[in-house]
C-alpha positions as CSV (number, residue, x, y, z in Angstrom):
1,M,-13.2,-2.8,-8.4
2,N,-12.4,-1.9,-12.0
3,S,-9.3,-3.9,-12.4
4,K,-8.3,-2.4,-15.8
5,L,-8.5,1.1,-14.5
6,V,-6.4,0.3,-11.5
7,E,-3.9,-1.7,-13.5
8,R,-3.4,1.2,-15.9
9,F,-2.9,3.6,-13.1
10,L,-0.4,1.5,-11.3
11,R,1.5,1.0,-14.5
12,Y,1.6,4.7,-15.4
13,V,2.8,5.9,-12.0
14,K,5.9,3.7,-12.1
15,I,7.1,5.7,-15.1
16,D,9.1,8.7,-14.0
17,T,7.9,11.7,-15.9
18,Q,8.9,14.6,-13.6
19,S,9.2,17.9,-15.4
20,N,12.0,20.4,-14.8
21,E,11.3,24.1,-14.2
22,E,14.9,25.1,-15.0
23,N,15.0,23.5,-18.4
24,E,13.4,25.8,-21.1
25,N,13.3,23.0,-23.7
26,S,9.9,21.5,-24.7
27,P,9.4,19.0,-23.2
28,S,11.5,20.0,-20.2
29,T,12.6,16.4,-19.7
30,E,13.1,13.7,-22.3
31,K,11.7,11.0,-19.9
32,Q,8.2,12.3,-20.5
33,F,8.4,10.6,-23.9
34,D,8.7,7.3,-22.1
35,L,5.0,7.5,-21.1
36,A,3.9,9.3,-24.2
37,R,5.2,6.4,-26.5
38,I,3.4,3.9,-24.3
39,L,0.1,5.8,-24.5
40,V,0.5,6.1,-28.3
41,E,0.7,2.3,-28.6
42,E,-2.2,1.8,-26.2
43,L,-4.4,4.3,-28.1
44,K,-3.6,2.5,-31.4
45,E,-4.4,-0.9,-29.8
46,L,-7.7,0.4,-28.6
47,G,-8.6,1.4,-32.1
48,L,-8.4,5.2,-32.0
49,E,-7.7,7.1,-35.2
50,D,-5.2,9.9,-36.0
51,V,-3.0,8.9,-33.1
52,S,0.1,11.2,-33.0
53,L,3.1,12.2,-30.9
54,D,4.7,15.4,-31.9
55,E,8.3,16.6,-31.2
56,Y,7.0,18.6,-28.2
57,C,5.6,15.4,-26.5
58,N,1.9,16.1,-27.2
59,V,-0.1,13.0,-27.7
60,M,-3.4,13.3,-29.6
61,A,-6.0,10.9,-30.9
62,V,-9.6,10.8,-32.1
63,L,-12.5,8.4,-31.5
64,P,-14.9,9.2,-34.4
65,A,-18.6,9.6,-33.7
66,N,-20.7,6.4,-34.1
67,T,-23.9,8.2,-35.0
68,D,-25.1,10.3,-37.9
69,K,-26.4,13.0,-35.6
70,S,-24.6,16.3,-35.6
71,L,-22.9,16.4,-32.2
72,P,-20.2,18.6,-30.7
73,S,-16.6,17.4,-30.7
74,I,-15.6,17.0,-27.0
75,G,-12.0,17.0,-25.9
76,F,-10.6,15.3,-22.8
77,I,-7.1,16.3,-21.7
78,A,-4.7,15.1,-19.0
79,H,-1.0,15.8,-18.4
80,M,1.7,13.3,-18.2
81,D,4.3,15.0,-16.1
82,T,4.6,15.0,-12.3
83,A,5.4,17.8,-10.0
84,T,8.9,19.2,-9.3
85,D,8.3,19.3,-5.6
86,M,9.2,15.6,-4.9
87,T,10.7,12.8,-6.9
88,G,8.5,10.7,-9.2
89,A,11.2,8.0,-9.7
90,N,10.8,4.5,-8.2
91,V,7.2,5.0,-7.2
92,N,6.1,2.0,-5.2
93,P,2.3,2.3,-4.7
94,R,0.3,0.2,-2.3
95,I,-3.5,-0.6,-2.2
96,L,-5.0,-0.3,1.3
97,E,-8.2,-2.3,1.0
98,K,-11.4,-1.3,2.9
99,Y,-9.8,1.6,4.8
100,D,-10.9,1.5,8.4
101,G,-10.5,5.2,9.3
102,S,-7.2,5.0,11.2
103,D,-3.8,6.5,10.6
104,I,-1.9,5.0,7.6
105,V,1.7,4.2,8.1
106,L,3.4,4.7,4.7
107,N,6.9,3.9,5.7
108,E,7.8,2.0,8.9
109,D,11.5,2.7,8.6
110,T,11.0,6.5,8.5
111,G,7.7,6.8,10.4
112,V,6.0,8.7,7.6
113,T,2.3,8.4,8.3
114,I,-0.9,9.9,7.0
115,R,-2.4,11.0,10.3
116,V,-6.2,11.5,10.5
117,S,-5.5,14.6,12.7
118,D,-3.5,16.2,9.9
119,F,-5.7,15.0,7.0
120,P,-9.2,14.6,8.5
121,E,-10.9,14.4,5.0
122,I,-9.5,10.9,4.6
123,K,-12.2,9.7,6.9
124,D,-14.7,10.4,4.1
125,Y,-13.3,7.3,2.5
126,I,-13.8,4.7,5.2
127,G,-14.6,1.4,3.5
128,N,-12.9,2.5,0.2
129,D,-9.8,0.9,-1.3
130,I,-7.1,3.6,-1.2
131,I,-3.9,3.7,-3.2
132,V,-1.0,5.3,-1.2
133,T,2.8,5.9,-1.6
134,D,5.6,4.2,0.3
135,G,6.5,7.5,1.9
136,T,9.5,8.2,-0.2
137,T,8.0,9.6,-3.4
138,L,4.8,11.3,-4.7
139,L,2.2,9.0,-6.1
140,G,1.5,10.7,-9.5
141,A,-2.3,10.7,-9.4
142,D,-1.8,14.2,-10.6
143,D,-2.4,13.5,-13.4
144,K,-1.9,9.9,-14.2
145,A,-5.2,9.1,-12.6
146,G,-6.8,11.4,-15.2
147,I,-4.9,9.6,-18.0
148,A,-6.1,6.2,-16.7
149,E,-9.6,7.4,-16.4
150,I,-9.8,8.7,-19.9
151,M,-8.2,5.6,-21.4
152,T,-10.8,3.5,-19.5
153,V,-13.7,5.6,-20.9
154,L,-12.3,5.1,-24.4
155,E,-12.2,1.4,-24.0
156,Y,-15.8,1.4,-22.7
157,F,-17.1,3.2,-25.8
158,I,-15.1,1.0,-28.2
159,E,-16.4,-2.2,-26.5
160,N,-19.9,-0.9,-26.5
161,P,-20.6,0.5,-30.0
162,H,-24.4,0.6,-29.3
163,V,-23.7,3.5,-26.9
164,K,-23.9,6.5,-29.1
165,H,-21.4,9.4,-28.9
166,G,-20.1,12.3,-30.9
167,P,-16.4,12.9,-31.9
168,L,-14.1,12.5,-29.0
169,K,-10.8,14.3,-29.1
170,I,-8.0,13.1,-26.7
171,A,-4.8,14.8,-25.7
172,F,-2.1,14.0,-23.2
173,T,0.3,16.9,-22.6
174,P,3.8,17.5,-21.1
175,D,5.0,20.1,-18.7
176,E,1.7,21.2,-17.1
177,E,3.4,21.3,-13.7
178,V,5.9,23.9,-14.8
179,G,3.2,26.0,-16.5
180,R,4.1,25.1,-20.1
181,G,1.7,22.3,-20.9
182,T,0.0,24.1,-23.8
183,V,2.8,26.2,-25.3
184,H,3.0,23.9,-28.3
185,F,-0.6,22.6,-28.2
186,D,-2.0,22.6,-31.7
187,L,-5.6,23.8,-31.3
188,E,-6.4,23.6,-35.0
189,K,-5.3,19.9,-35.1
190,F,-7.2,19.1,-31.9
191,D,-10.3,20.6,-33.4
192,A,-12.7,20.3,-30.4
193,D,-15.7,22.5,-29.7
194,F,-14.9,22.5,-26.0
195,A,-13.0,20.3,-23.7
196,Y,-12.5,19.1,-20.1
197,T,-9.2,18.6,-18.3
198,V,-9.4,15.6,-16.0
199,D,-7.0,17.0,-13.5
200,G,-8.9,17.9,-10.3
201,G,-8.8,16.6,-6.8
202,G,-11.3,14.9,-4.6
203,I,-14.6,13.4,-5.8
204,G,-17.1,16.0,-7.0
205,E,-14.7,18.8,-7.8
206,L,-15.8,20.9,-10.7
207,E,-13.8,24.0,-11.5
208,F,-14.0,26.8,-14.0
209,E,-12.0,29.5,-12.2
210,T,-8.3,29.6,-11.7
211,F,-5.9,32.1,-10.2
212,N,-4.3,34.8,-12.3
213,A,-0.7,33.8,-12.0
214,S,2.8,35.3,-12.4
215,Q,6.3,34.3,-11.4
216,A,9.1,36.5,-10.2
217,K,12.7,35.3,-10.6
218,I,15.0,37.6,-8.5
219,R,18.7,37.8,-8.5
220,I,20.4,39.8,-5.7
221,N,24.0,41.0,-6.3
222,G,26.0,41.5,-3.1
223,R,29.6,42.3,-2.2
224,N,31.6,39.7,-0.3
225,V,34.3,41.0,2.0
226,H,36.2,39.2,4.7
227,P,33.9,39.5,7.8
228,G,36.8,40.7,9.9
229,S,37.1,43.9,7.8
230,A,33.6,44.1,6.4
231,K,32.2,47.2,8.1
232,N,30.7,49.6,5.6
233,K,32.0,47.4,2.8
234,M,30.1,44.1,2.8
235,I,26.7,43.9,1.1
236,S,25.1,40.6,2.0
237,A,22.9,39.4,-0.9
238,Q,21.4,36.8,1.4
239,R,20.2,39.3,4.0
240,I,18.7,41.6,1.3
241,G,16.8,38.5,0.1
242,F,15.5,37.9,3.6
243,E,14.6,41.6,3.9
244,L,12.7,41.4,0.6
245,E,10.7,38.4,1.7
246,G,9.9,40.0,5.0
247,M,8.5,43.1,3.3
248,L,5.7,41.1,1.7
249,P,2.5,40.7,3.7
250,K,3.1,37.8,6.1
251,E,-0.6,36.8,6.3
252,Q,-0.7,36.5,2.5
253,K,1.1,33.2,2.1
254,P,-0.4,29.9,1.0
255,E,-0.5,28.4,4.5
256,Y,-2.7,31.3,5.7
257,T,-5.1,31.6,2.7
258,E,-8.0,29.7,1.2
259,G,-10.9,30.1,-1.3
260,Y,-10.5,33.3,-3.2
261,E,-7.6,34.6,-1.1
262,G,-4.5,35.3,-3.1
263,Y,-0.9,34.9,-2.0
264,F,2.9,35.4,-2.4
265,H,4.8,32.2,-2.2
266,L,8.6,31.8,-2.0
267,L,9.2,28.6,-4.0
268,D,13.0,28.4,-3.4
269,C,16.0,30.5,-2.7
270,R,19.7,29.7,-2.8
271,G,23.1,31.5,-2.8
272,D,25.5,33.3,-0.6
273,V,26.8,36.7,0.4
274,E,27.9,37.5,-3.2
275,S,24.9,36.3,-5.1
276,F,21.4,35.2,-4.0
277,N,18.5,33.9,-6.2
278,M,14.9,33.7,-5.3
279,R,11.8,32.5,-7.1
280,F,8.3,33.7,-6.1
281,I,4.9,32.8,-7.5
282,I,2.1,35.3,-7.2
283,R,-1.6,34.4,-7.3
284,D,-5.0,36.0,-7.1
285,H,-8.4,35.3,-8.6
286,D,-9.3,39.0,-8.8
287,I,-7.5,40.7,-11.7
288,E,-7.2,44.1,-9.9
289,K,-5.8,42.5,-6.7
290,F,-3.5,40.4,-8.9
291,N,-2.2,43.5,-10.6
292,A,-1.7,45.2,-7.2
293,R,0.3,42.2,-6.0
294,N,2.6,42.4,-9.0
295,G,2.9,46.1,-8.4
296,L,3.8,45.5,-4.7
297,I,6.7,43.2,-5.5
298,E,7.9,45.6,-8.2
299,N,7.8,48.5,-5.7
300,T,9.6,46.4,-3.1
301,V,12.5,45.7,-5.6
302,S,12.6,49.4,-6.5
303,Y,12.9,50.4,-2.8
304,L,15.7,48.0,-2.2
305,N,17.6,49.3,-5.2
306,S,17.2,52.8,-3.9
307,K,18.5,51.6,-0.5
308,Y,21.4,49.5,-1.6
309,G,22.3,50.8,-5.0
310,E,20.9,50.5,-8.6
311,N,20.8,46.9,-10.0
312,T,21.4,45.4,-6.6
313,V,18.1,43.5,-7.0
314,E,17.2,42.3,-10.5
315,M,13.8,40.8,-11.2
316,D,12.2,39.0,-14.2
317,L,8.4,39.2,-13.6
318,K,6.3,37.1,-16.1
319,I,2.6,36.4,-16.4
320,Q,2.0,32.6,-16.4
321,Y,-1.8,32.5,-17.0
322,Y,-5.1,34.3,-16.3
323,N,-8.3,33.3,-14.7
324,M,-10.2,31.2,-17.2
325,R,-13.7,32.1,-15.9
326,E,-14.4,34.9,-18.4
327,K,-13.7,32.6,-21.3
328,I,-15.9,29.7,-20.0
329,E,-18.9,31.8,-19.0
330,P,-20.1,32.3,-22.6
331,T,-20.3,28.5,-23.0
332,F,-21.4,27.7,-19.5
333,H,-23.5,24.7,-20.6
334,I,-20.3,22.7,-20.4
335,V,-20.1,23.3,-16.6
336,E,-23.8,22.8,-16.1
337,T,-23.7,19.5,-18.0
338,A,-20.9,18.2,-15.9
339,K,-22.8,19.3,-12.8
340,E,-26.0,17.6,-13.9
341,V,-24.1,14.3,-14.6
342,M,-22.6,14.3,-11.2
343,E,-25.9,14.9,-9.5
344,E,-27.5,12.1,-11.5
345,L,-24.7,9.8,-10.3
346,G,-25.3,10.8,-6.7
347,I,-22.2,12.9,-6.5
348,T,-22.4,16.3,-4.8
349,P,-20.7,18.8,-7.1
350,I,-18.1,20.9,-5.4
351,V,-17.9,24.0,-7.6
352,K,-14.9,26.0,-6.4
353,P,-12.0,28.0,-7.7
354,I,-8.8,26.2,-8.5
355,R,-6.1,27.2,-6.1
356,G,-3.5,26.3,-8.7
357,G,-3.0,26.1,-12.4
358,T,-4.3,23.8,-15.1
359,D,-3.8,23.4,-18.8
360,G,-7.5,24.5,-19.1
361,A,-6.6,28.1,-18.2
362,M,-4.3,28.6,-21.1
363,L,-6.5,26.6,-23.5
364,S,-9.5,28.7,-22.6
365,Y,-7.6,31.9,-23.4
366,K,-6.5,30.4,-26.7
367,G,-10.1,29.8,-27.6
368,L,-11.0,26.3,-26.3
369,P,-13.3,26.6,-23.2
370,T,-11.9,23.9,-20.8
371,P,-13.2,23.5,-17.3
372,N,-11.7,20.9,-14.9
373,I,-13.2,17.8,-13.4
374,F,-12.0,15.6,-10.5
375,T,-9.7,12.6,-10.7
376,G,-10.3,11.6,-7.1
377,G,-6.8,12.3,-5.7
378,H,-5.7,14.1,-2.6
379,N,-2.5,15.7,-1.2
380,Y,-0.9,16.2,-4.6
381,H,2.8,16.8,-5.1
382,G,4.1,15.0,-2.0
383,K,4.6,11.7,-0.2
384,Y,1.1,12.0,1.5
385,E,-0.6,11.8,-1.8
386,Y,-3.4,9.2,-2.1
387,I,-6.4,8.3,-4.2
388,P,-9.5,6.1,-3.5
389,I,-10.2,3.6,-6.2
390,Q,-13.9,4.2,-5.9
391,S,-13.3,7.9,-6.6
392,M,-11.5,7.0,-9.8
393,E,-14.4,4.8,-10.8
394,K,-16.8,7.7,-10.3
395,A,-14.6,10.0,-12.4
396,V,-14.9,7.4,-15.2
397,E,-18.7,7.4,-14.8
398,V,-18.8,11.2,-15.0
399,I,-16.8,11.4,-18.2
400,K,-19.0,8.7,-19.7
401,G,-22.1,10.6,-18.5
402,I,-20.9,13.9,-20.1
403,I,-20.4,12.2,-23.4
404,C,-23.7,10.4,-23.3
405,K,-25.6,13.5,-22.3
406,Y,-24.4,15.5,-25.3
407,A,-25.3,12.5,-27.5
408,Q,-29.0,12.5,-26.3
């Protein structure tokens, strides 16, 4: 077991860095600076150069090349924030040594359990040492595992100067989980030829496609009248909201889709008869289908306004990111190299589309081709999150292998 890798990870996850969708500031939460400042000091202690932390909570650093050969500058990126879906405060991780394939009780008091029947893929890790939560928080492997793995790789190259490498550009970003991780990312300062986000899931994942993504924030304006005298007067914003959600295709929701299948997802809703707010995310890998989905929700809003009155339903529909595939294909060697390294390490590459977002999507569109490689984690964003230590160690070997292959 790589004790330094594990120690780093366990230390990072105890720092609450949850971002906040509702706050438009950058970063969306000041507590993300708590981890950022620690990483800055650790990078300096390791001996990296040009270590910086900007006002937007972007951490950057450089490990200069240790060879005279002309080699590409390779970036490695991970995000510091954790998801908004569940608290990242007071994380209390536990290491389950030599997992035996049975159900894992996370919390005896509440009965929260990782059941093999619900998560059968965990049996792939029988014999591994698995880090789990205590059933009350998420773990934070997304993406503090990526940070720990990158830091461990940097330490390896600094301690082994005979192993040649080109310029390595490092960045740790805020607010990835709320889709704003690269809004203030200084590409000119980062100055990499290409990069990898270390932000994937289970061992072997290699991704260069993402969804096209948009978000619809909807406000429904009702009319509240005492229910005893409400006939032909009350307009229930709540019921209009339920009607809107019911008009979207029922089979096109996350729980019914996989692979390249897109979806509409109601993230949250709240309000009363007078006013009701909803937030949807809309996803599809195919740009024409994506545009059609956006058009469908726009037409639905228009229909409801024609039915209940103009401006009854107000919608703010915004594009969040596009599929990064078309930006990565011209430099596809960066995907092929990662795939070759995995195969050489005995890892079966799992090349599949990301059913989610990544900083790499926005960076690729800004001009920095950035595919995504695995961290080893599973069940992100919730209390059932876990990560096998051996998968984290393999991620470290893959990053090292990519760097060394470009140095050959």
